[in-house]
VEXRO-304677 format. One record per residue: residue in one letter; x, y, z of N, C-alpha, C in turn. Coordinates in steps of 0.02 Angstrom, whole numbers, padded with zeros to 5 digits, always signed. Example, Ala and Ser with C-alpha at 12.3 -4.5 7.8 and 13.67 -1.06 7.14 Angstrom:
residues 2
A+00660-00284+00390+00615-00225+00390+00660-00165+00390S+00642-00112+00354+00684-00053+00357+00645+00002+00394
***
This chain:
residues 286
M+01253-00417-00670+01275-00355-00629+01205-00321-00579R+01264-00284-00533+01202-00267-00483+01189-00200-00495F+01110-00187-00492+01074-00121-00479+01054-00081-00435N+01044-00044-00435+01037+00009-00355+00978+00062-00404I+00944+00058-00342+00869+00077-00361+00864+00164-00334I+00905+00177-00338+00923+00249-00297+00868+00321-00332Y+00905+00305-00397+00868+00365-00441+00754+00367-00430L+00757+00272-00411+00674+00297-00390+00667+00329-00333L+00700+00329-00264+00695+00343-00206+00744+00424-00191R+00767+00458-00237+00787+00510-00208+00788+00580-00259Q+00759+00631-00245+00749+00662-00302+00774+00703-00349A+00848+00694-00334+00905+00712-00371+00973+00681-00361P+00976+00618-00420+01022+00587-00406+01095+00629-00425T+01151+00610-00385+01206+00647-00383+01234+00625-00451R+01236+00575-00492+01277+00565-00541+01241+00520-00605A+01226+00535-00663+01188+00518-00704+01192+00458-00716P+01122+00421-00715+01148+00331-00697+01146+00309-00774Q+01158+00259-00791+01193+00206-00835+01122+00168-00868N+01094+00192-00919+01029+00180-00945+00975+00147-00870G+00987+00213-00857+00909+00189-00801+00932+00189-00765F+00993+00153-00725+00990+00127-00677+01075+00151-00648M+01081+00179-00583+01142+00153-00557+01167+00077-00548T+01240+00082-00561+01249+00007-00542+01326-00008-00501E+01317-00056-00463+01354-00065-00386+01431-00047-00436S+01463-00041-00521+01526-00045-00533+01511+00040-00518D+01489+00103-00488+01494+00179-00491+01512+00176-00426S+01497+00126-00378+01532+00130-00309+01583+00068-00305S+01608+00031-00335+01660-00029-00326+01667-00073-00398E+01733-00054-00409+01750-00092-00483+01765-00162-00461D+01762-00182-00400+01753-00267-00389+01707-00288-00385A+01649-00258-00413+01587-00292-00409+01586-00361-00450P+01549-00427-00439+01533-00483-00466+01501-00463-00511A+01505-00471-00575+01458-00447-00636+01418-00479-00663T+01402-00558-00612+01346-00594-00607+01269-00587-00566S+01313-00547-00531+01245-00522-00456+01199-00492-00508R+01131-00514-00470+01069-00465-00491+01038-00436-00429Q+01071-00427-00373+01039-00432-00306+01042-00329-00310L+00983-00318-00273+00983-00234-00282+01038-00227-00225Q+01051-00162-00204+01098-00157-00131+01030-00079-00130L+01070-00077-00068+01017-00007-00019+01079+00078-00034P+01050+00103-00076+01079+00159-00061+01102+00219-00008T+01120+00253-00002+01153+00253+00087+01114+00335+00104D+01103+00361+00042+01079+00420+00060+00978+00433+00060S+00955+00453+00115+00893+00422+00128+00858+00497+00102K+00876+00564+00099+00825+00632+00094+00768+00630+00051Y+00724+00646+00047+00664+00650+00001+00631+00719+00008G+00639+00737-00054+00618+00809-00059+00550+00831-00020G+00504+00769-00023+00423+00792+00011+00439+00795+00080A+00479+00760+00111+00473+00770+00188+00506+00815+00222E+00569+00833+00171+00588+00920+00187+00547+00972+00187L+00519+00955+00155+00458+01031+00118+00415+01002+00186L+00374+00953+00207+00346+00958+00293+00379+00983+00330E+00448+00965+00350+00487+00983+00388+00494+01066+00391T+00500+01078+00344+00525+01167+00337+00462+01205+00361A+00407+01173+00326+00330+01199+00338+00318+01199+00396L+00312+01147+00453+00317+01141+00515+00346+01173+00566V+00403+01163+00532+00472+01202+00594+00464+01295+00563G+00452+01306+00524+00459+01374+00499+00392+01411+00563G+00305+01370+00552+00263+01393+00591+00277+01380+00676A+00328+01345+00675+00324+01306+00737+00360+01363+00790G+00413+01399+00741+00448+01462+00761+00425+01523+00768L+00362+01533+00752+00304+01588+00765+00298+01606+00848I+00302+01538+00888+00258+01552+00929+00296+01597+00983P+00284+01649+01021+00335+01695+01040+00357+01657+01114G+00427+01649+01131+00449+01619+01185+00492+01570+01184V+00436+01511+01174+00470+01461+01155+00457+01404+01065G+00456+01473+01042+00456+01447+00962+00525+01386+00944S+00597+01405+00963+00652+01408+00933+00661+01331+00969L+00615+01321+01018+00648+01261+01066+00612+01215+01022I+00538+01213+01021+00492+01170+00970+00516+01162+00905S+00532+01200+00875+00546+01206+00807+00607+01143+00792A+00643+01162+00849+00719+01115+00849+00666+01026+00851G+00634+01043+00895+00603+00969+00907+00598+00958+00858I+00517+00975+00832+00511+00981+00772+00536+00938+00728A+00609+00977+00707+00639+00956+00641+00686+00897+00653T+00702+00891+00728+00711+00819+00742+00665+00768+00745I+00601+00766+00781+00570+00714+00757+00555+00705+00661F+00528+00755+00638+00523+00748+00574+00574+00714+00541R+00649+00722+00525+00688+00713+00502+00717+00633+00528Q+00687+00634+00591+00706+00546+00621+00649+00509+00571E+00592+00501+00583+00533+00485+00560+00533+00458+00463A+00556+00523+00439+00560+00555+00350+00603+00477+00359D+00688+00486+00404+00737+00427+00394+00711+00357+00395K+00662+00377+00461+00658+00296+00458+00604+00262+00392R+00555+00301+00377+00506+00282+00330+00548+00275+00271T+00588+00310+00243+00624+00287+00186+00675+00234+00186R+00707+00227+00233+00744+00170+00243+00692+00091+00229E+00644+00091+00277+00605+00030+00273+00576+00026+00203W+00568+00086+00171+00542+00089+00095+00591+00042+00057Q+00642+00075+00063+00714+00069+00018+00699-00026+00025E+00704-00058+00078+00706-00101+00088+00669-00156+00056L+00593-00104+00071+00543-00145+00019+00537-00153-00040V+00584-00128-00082+00579-00097-00141+00633-00138-00168V+00685-00151-00152+00736-00176-00160+00724-00249-00155E+00680-00273-00124+00675-00346-00109+00612-00362-00154A+00568-00316-00177+00519-00313-00218+00560-00334-00290V+00612-00285-00308+00633-00297-00379+00658-00360-00352N+00689-00364-00324+00727-00440-00327+00674-00504-00334R+00627-00473-00298+00567-00542-00326+00567-00551-00364I+00558-00490-00430+00520-00490-00497+00594-00519-00535G+00659-00512-00532+00713-00538-00540+00701-00621-00547D+00680-00642-00503+00672-00728-00481+00607-00751-00528A+00575-00705-00532+00500-00723-00573+00523-00717-00658V+00561-00680-00692+00573-00664-00761+00644-00648-00797D+00654-00684-00838+00718-00674-00883+00759-00613-00872D+00747-00576-00898+00761-00510-00929+00734-00437-00872L+00773-00443-00804+00763-00394-00746+00778-00308-00778E+00831-00289-00801+00843-00265-00824+00786-00219-00856S+00767-00255-00901+00690-00248-00980+00649-00244-00929R+00628-00252-00877+00576-00266-00843+00569-00195-00793V+00621-00176-00766+00636-00129-00722+00643-00030-00745S+00690-00062-00796+00700+00020-00814+00662+00043-00877G+00587+00004-00892+00559+00043-00921+00505+00089-00906G+00474+00147-00930+00464+00169-00899+00376+00177-00866A+00346+00111-00887+00294+00093-00855+00298+00060-00783F+00374+00036-00768+00374+00006-00703+00388+00098-00648Y+00445+00116-00708+00477+00193-00638+00390+00229-00631D+00351+00222-00661+00294+00283-00650+00260+00239-00587A+00257+00169-00595+00227+00124-00539+00262+00148-00474A+00329+00130-00488+00369+00136-00424+00384+00232-00369Y+00371+00279-00440+00373+00330-00425+00302+00347-00397Q+00257+00329-00400+00186+00332-00364+00178+00316-00300A+00209+00241-00316+00198+00184-00243+00243+00240-00202T+00302+00252-00209+00359+00284-00158+00323+00345-00136F+00297+00392-00162+00253+00457-00132+00210+00427-00075I+00167+00368-00082+00100+00354-00047+00170+00335+00015A+00215+00280-00023+00230+00251+00045+00263+00300+00107L+00303+00345+00079+00340+00381+00114+00269+00430+00156S+00219+00426+00156+00187+00480+00143+00126+00452+00220T+00130+00365+00251+00104+00335+00278+00127+00299+00311A+00105+00321+00380+00149+00259+00443+00136+00194+00417S+00082+00151+00393+00048+00088+00396+00111+00033+00347E+00135-00003+00398+00177-00064+00362+00131-00087+00304D+00050-00095+00335+00007-00142+00298-00007-00107+00216K-00011-00035+00212-00012-00018+00153+00077-00021+00112R+00126-00015+00159+00184-00022+00106+00183-00070+00095S+00176-00144+00141+00171-00211+00116+00129-00210+00047M+00061-00197+00049+00025-00185-00010+00065-00163-00083L+00084-00081-00061+00121-00057-00119+00203-00122-00146A+00218-00140-00094+00280-00169-00122+00252-00242-00152N+00201-00270-00141+00168-00320-00201+00141-00278-00258A+00127-00215-00257+00091-00191-00317+00137-00184-00370L+00223-00165-00364+00274-00165-00369+00297-00220-00399V+00296-00287-00358+00294-00347-00397+00253-00369-00458N+00207-00364-00449+00139-00370-00497+00154-00333-00543A+00187-00264-00556+00171-00229-00607+00222-00248-00643G+00290-00286-00610+00343-00297-00631+00369-00367-00683I+00329-00399-00654+00308-00487-00704+00252-00491-00744T+00200-00416-00741+00175-00421-00812+00170-00386-00857D+00133-00413-00923+00156-00345-00982+00143-00264-00978D+00200-00246-00984+00197-00168-00993+00183-00137-01027T+00165-00167-01093+00177-00138-01179+00080-00119-01156D+00022-00145-01135-00049-00156-01120-00069-00093-01091A-00057-00042-01131-00101+00056-01102-00158+00023-01062R-00201-00002-01048-00270+00004-01031-00232-00029-00960E-00193-00096-00936-00192-00099-00875-00143-00063-00839R-00072-00043-00889-00053+00002-00852-00107+00059-00805D-00138+00105-00838-00191+00138-00830-00226+00109-00777T-00259+00036-00784-00281+00016-00702-00229+00020-00649R-00174+00001-00645-00133+00001-00589-00119+00069-00561A-00112+00117-00629-00103+00172-00586-00166+00199-00559V-00203+00187-00573-00285+00199-00529-00299+00150-00446F-00282+00090-00458-00262+00064-00427-00211+00074-00355I-00149+00090-00364-00094+00125-00334-00138+00181-00289R-00153+00232-00337-00194+00285-00303-00254+00264-00248F-00293+00218-00273-00329+00197-00206-00319+00192-00155V-00244+00144-00158-00210+00166-00101-00185+00180-00055G-00167+00255-00093-00170+00312-00045-00230+00337-00027E-00282+00339-00072-00360+00364-00031-00366+00314+00039L-00364+00285+00017-00404+00217+00056-00376+00183+00130T-00405+00164+00187-00363+00142+00245-00373+00061+00239P-00323+00058+00268-00313-00032+00287-00375-00052+00294S-00423-00034+00332-00492-00056+00362-00551-00051+00295H-00524-00002+00263-00573-00012+00194-00550-00079+00174I-00491-00082+00140-00451-00145+00124-00479-00223+00155R-00474-00221+00231-00490-00279+00242-00555-00301+00243L-00619-00222+00259-00675-00231+00233-00694-00244+00161L-00652-00248+00116-00683-00275+00045-00645-00355+00052R-00577-00353+00076-00580-00439+00070-00656-00468+00098Y-00672-00450+00166-00718-00470+00210-00791-00497+00153F-00791-00434+00113-00852-00435+00047-00828-00500-00024L-00791-00495-00008-00767-00540-00074-00778-00616-00047A-00778-00630+00026-00789-00713+00044-00790-00703+00112P-00879-00666+00122-00895-00684+00203-00888-00730+00232E-00883-00790+00201-00907-00852+00242-00840-00884+00243T-00774-00862+00203-00707-00882+00225-00668-00820+00275S-00688-00773+00276-00678-00707+00314-00717-00731+00389L-00772-00741+00413-00782-00756+00466-00765-00854+00496G-00723-00883+00447-00727-00940+00498-00787-00997+00479W-00796-01061+00499-00839-01088+00488-00887-01086+00543D-00853-01085+00608-00908-01081+00669-00961-01011+00663A-00923-00947+00654-00969-00894+00645-01001-00875+00597A-00984-00920+00552-01011-00915+00465-01076-00945+00494R-01084-01001+00508-01137-01054+00515-01193-01003+00573K-01177-01011+00615-01205-00931+00684-01236-00900+00639V-01224-00862+00586-01232-00807+00557-01301-00839+00502E-01272-00896+00477-01322-00922+00410-01358-00972+00437Q-01377-00983+00501-01444-01010+00533-01484-00977+00564K-01463-00896+00558-01507-00864+00602-01596-00824+00527P-01639-00843+00574-01696-00825+00523-01710-00783+00478S-01677-00732+00495-01689-00653+00484-01606-00632+00508S-01540-00593+00457-01516-00583+00466-01482-00495+00429T-01460-00460+00439-01422-00423+00398-01363-00415+00383I-01344-00353+00339-01263-00382+00311-01226-00353+00367W-01247-00303+00399-01235-00295+00468-01186-00329+00506D-01270-00385+00515-01254-00443+00559-01180-00466+00546G-01161-00480+00486-01096-00505+00454-01045-00495+00469V-01044-00413+00460-00985-00363+00448-00974-00356+00553H-01017-00370+00586-01007-00343+00656-00978-00401+00687A-00993-00462+00629-00967-00523+00668-00912-00531+00647A-00864-00493+00600-00815-00502+00554-00762-00463+00621F-00793-00394+00615-00765-00353+00656-00788-00331+00705P-00804-00346+00761-00855-00342+00824-00829-00284+00837Q-00759-00249+00861-00749-00161+00872-00775-00120+00836W-00802-00124+00754-00842-00104+00746-00906-00060+00748V-00945-00120+00802-01016-00103+00819-01012-00042+00831G-01068-00003+00783-01082+00063+00820-01051+00115+00795D-01013+00107+00745-00965+00151+00722-00979+00165+00609Q-00997+00230+00651-01034+00262+00596-00976+00266+00526V-00913+00261+00551-00866+00273+00491-00856+00203+00442T-00904+00140+00459-00898+00089+00416-00951+00109+00379S-01005+00136+00382-01051+00154+00321-01027+00211+00280L-00983+00260+00296-00938+00268+00257-00870+00226+00206M-00844+00198+00240-00794+00155+00209-00826+00112+00157V-00913+00087+00165-00950+00063+00114-00947+00110+00051D-00967+00165+00078-00977+00206+00006-00919+00222-00014D-00866+00237+00020-00809+00251-00027-00787+00195-00071L-00790+00122-00060-00759+00071-00088-00837+00060-00141R-00896+00095-00132-00936+00059-00186-00932+00125-00241Q-00922+00180-00199-00886+00245-00270-00853+00221-00317R-00806+00184-00295-00736+00171-00332-00761+00089-00375N-00829+00082-00377-00831+00019-00423-00792-00041-00385L-00763-00061-00322-00734-00099-00279-00798-00162-00250L-00857-00103-00249-00906-00138-00210-00969-00141-00212G-01002-00196-00223-01098-00193-00277-01135-00188-00226L-01129-00134-00169-01180-00123-00110-01160-00037-00076S-01231-00031-00067-01227+00030-00042-01254+00021+00031T-01245+00085+00077-01264+00078+00137-01341+00068+00162N-01393+00070+00086-01465+00080+00097-01462+00014+00138D-01439-00034+00095-01432-00104+00082-01385-00150+00158L-01357-00115+00178-01327-00136+00261-01379-00175+00291A-01445-00141+00317-01473-00136+00367-01543-00199+00350K-01553-00210+00273-01602-00253+00234-01588-00296+00265S-01671-00320+00298-01674-00415+00326-01674-00472+00276M-01632-00499+00289-01613-00566+00218-01611-00632+00251T-01611-00691+00229-01585-00761+00259-01497-00735+00282G-01480-00784+00323-01421-00791+00331-01396-00805+00278G-01395-00838+00228-01373-00856+00162-01341-00790+00105G-01422-00769+00139-01411-00682+00084-01337-00645+00094V-01331-00643+00170-01275-00593+00205-01207-00641+00183L-01202-00697+00188-01129-00717+00160-01128-00736+00083T-01168-00691+00050-01144-00689-00043-01104-00640-00027R-01049-00650-00090-01005-00614-00107-01028-00565-00136R-01012-00489-00105-01013-00429-00142-00981-00394-00184A-00894-00407-00156-00860-00372-00211-00871-00378-00265T-00852-00334-00311-00847-00329-00381-00787-00350-00408G-00803-00381-00459-00750-00418-00510-00693-00349-00531L-00690-00291-00506-00655-00240-00507-00625-00243-00426G-00667-00262-00381-00621-00278-00312-00579-00320-00300K-00617-00386-00349-00547-00432-00316-00495-00417-00390H-00497-00390-00434-00441-00374-00477-00378-00324-00422F-00426-00265-00373-00399-00218-00355-00336-00253-00291L-00370-00303-00264-00361-00372-00195-00281-00410-00248D-00309-00442-00301-00253-00481-00307-00178-00448-00318F-00208-00389-00339-00158-00337-00376-00112-00316-00307L-00150-00293-00241-00106-00283-00195-00075-00344-00147S-00121-00414-00174-00056-00478-00138-00015-00501-00158G+00045-00537-00146+00082-00562-00167+00138-00588-00119P+00216-00579-00118+00246-00603-00081+00244-00574-00018F+00222-00495+00013+00226-00466+00073+00164-00482+00094G+00135-00528+00077+00053-00537+00102-00003-00512+00072E-00066-00557+00094-00117-00545+00033-00154-00486+00063A-00157-00447+00027-00211-00372+00047-00260-00403+00088G-00272-00367+00126-00350-00368+00184-00334-00429+00244T-00308-00468+00246-00295-00499+00311-00272-00501+00351S-00239-00454+00375-00229-00419+00426-00279-00399+00499V-00256-00436+00536-00310-00421+00595-00319-00347+00635A-00359-00313+00621-00358-00245+00661-00350-00269+00746G-00303-00221+00749-00279-00233+00843-00215-00255+00849E-00226-00289+00804-00155-00341+00806-00084-00325+00734S-00088-00285+00715-00082-00257+00645-00082-00173+00669D-00077-00143+00616-00114-00068+00593-00189-00066+00613D-00224-00041+00667-00269-00035+00659-00300+00024+00633E-00287+00052+00596-00270+00112+00550-00372+00123+00512R-00372+00205+00512-00420+00205+00471-00396+00269+00458S-00331+00273+00461-00320+00346+00411-00252+00299+00348
***
């Protein structure tokens, strides 16, 4: 059976889904009954984007003299961006559910339950609120991992919800920094790690700046460390960053067990969370 996830990505479906799904037979009586591949919905409207557009267009319309022209431009730009983000996210979700179908015996039971719907709905809100391709890839991985693991464990469902919320709150740079602290030596590479290790006295800053030279002198990095620590993803405070220690101490793992779990949950067929290089992909702190 072919399933359509339009009910996850639209605010109001045009017809009631069957057993939680819109089936391919809703639009084509000749669709093969054996196919399990999801199909893209054609309607890309999303309520939240429409509200944002209405608010901005309305505000621009109050500008004397040129308000109507600005309003028209904003309306066009925001509608195009909303449609683009929705289409890109739809494609990722379709691929994510197909990946789940490759890994489990009963796709319908896995993705028709309330636990997966909750994860998909939460992830969709975040995905449509960001321009970050890194974030959308991490959210797609989260859906795959939510779909292939046990959804009867209430504690695990809570953990998933918290982790997806973290994706909305943190930036891709946060995730890259956490990935560094999970395995500093691996992140630096052999040559750079040896240079840090051979120093008679180093600080954690030395390792961070070796991994992210573009962040030297950037006070935002301290804030990111605090953000990660407050979420129990990092066993490190900003006061520790400038403490002198051996090079081996600088290369010690400081991501917590929860931090590793978080990175694992956001990693999968769409890439390993936190491994994109700032400046080559999304050099984002938003």
